[in-house]
C-alpha positions as CSV (number, residue, x, y, z in Angstrom):
1,M,5.7,-8.6,-10.9
2,V,5.7,-5.3,-9.0
3,L,4.9,-6.9,-5.7
4,E,7.6,-9.5,-6.2
5,R,10.3,-6.7,-6.8
6,L,9.2,-4.9,-3.7
7,L,9.4,-8.1,-1.7
8,G,12.7,-8.6,-2.9
9,E,14.2,-5.0,-1.9
10,T,15.9,-5.5,1.4
11,E,16.2,-1.7,1.8
12,L,12.7,-1.5,2.4
13,T,12.9,-3.3,5.7
14,T,15.3,-0.4,7.1
15,A,12.7,2.4,7.3
16,P,9.2,3.4,6.9
17,V,8.0,3.3,3.2
18,T,6.0,6.2,1.7
19,F,4.6,6.0,-1.7
20,V,3.9,9.1,-3.6
21,C,1.8,8.1,-6.7
22,H,0.7,10.2,-9.7
23,S,-1.8,9.1,-12.1
24,L,-1.5,5.5,-13.3
25,G,1.3,4.9,-10.8
26,G,-1.4,5.4,-8.1
27,L,-3.6,2.6,-9.6
28,V,-0.5,0.4,-9.7
29,V,0.4,1.0,-6.0
30,K,-3.1,0.5,-5.0
31,K,-3.2,-2.9,-6.9
32,V,0.1,-4.1,-5.4
33,L,-0.9,-3.1,-1.7
34,R,-4.2,-5.0,-2.3
35,A,-2.5,-8.0,-3.8
36,A,-0.1,-7.9,-0.7
37,N,-3.0,-7.7,1.6
38,D,-4.8,-10.8,0.0
39,Q,-1.6,-12.9,0.3
40,Q,-0.5,-11.9,3.7
41,A,-2.1,-15.0,5.2
42,H,0.1,-17.5,3.3
43,R,3.1,-15.0,2.6
44,P,4.6,-13.6,5.8
45,E,6.8,-11.2,3.5
46,A,3.7,-9.8,2.0
47,G,2.3,-8.7,5.6
48,M,5.7,-7.3,6.3
49,L,5.5,-5.1,3.3
50,L,2.2,-3.9,4.7
51,D,3.9,-3.1,8.1
52,W,6.5,-1.2,6.4
53,V,4.2,1.3,4.4
54,K,3.4,4.0,6.7
55,A,1.9,6.6,4.1
56,V,0.3,6.5,0.6
57,M,-0.3,9.8,-1.1
58,F,-2.1,9.9,-4.3
59,T,-2.3,12.9,-6.9
60,A,-4.3,13.0,-10.1
61,T,-5.2,9.4,-9.6
62,H,-8.8,8.3,-10.1
63,I,-9.9,6.2,-7.1
64,P,-13.5,5.2,-7.3
65,V,-15.9,6.9,-4.6
66,R,-16.4,3.5,-2.8
67,S,-12.7,3.2,-2.3
68,K,-11.8,6.9,-0.8
69,P,-11.0,7.4,2.9
70,P,-12.0,6.9,5.7
71,G,-13.5,3.4,4.8
72,S,-11.2,1.9,2.5
73,I,-8.0,-0.4,3.2
74,V,-5.7,2.0,1.6
75,Y,-6.8,4.6,4.2
76,A,-5.9,2.2,7.0
77,W,-2.4,1.8,5.4
78,W,-1.7,5.7,5.0
79,S,-3.1,6.8,8.4
80,G,-2.4,4.0,10.7
81,G,-6.4,3.4,10.8
82,P,-9.0,5.5,12.0
83,K,-8.2,7.5,15.2
84,T,-10.6,7.1,18.1
């Protein structure tokens, strides 16, 4: 439902998108971005959403250790990927 709403927002295509997430909202955004990632092969608009997202900031959000940067897909979204 949240992913569908985001994909329908034409304003998201006009500038980079930054999510600032607190607590449960961070878990929701993480789930939405992961769903978009899973669907991008057969839904181009989901891939475009991922391209628009330039930063994600989590505050007071529990993210399991296995998902923390620098190895997670969320890290790739918020930083543009590892710098070499």
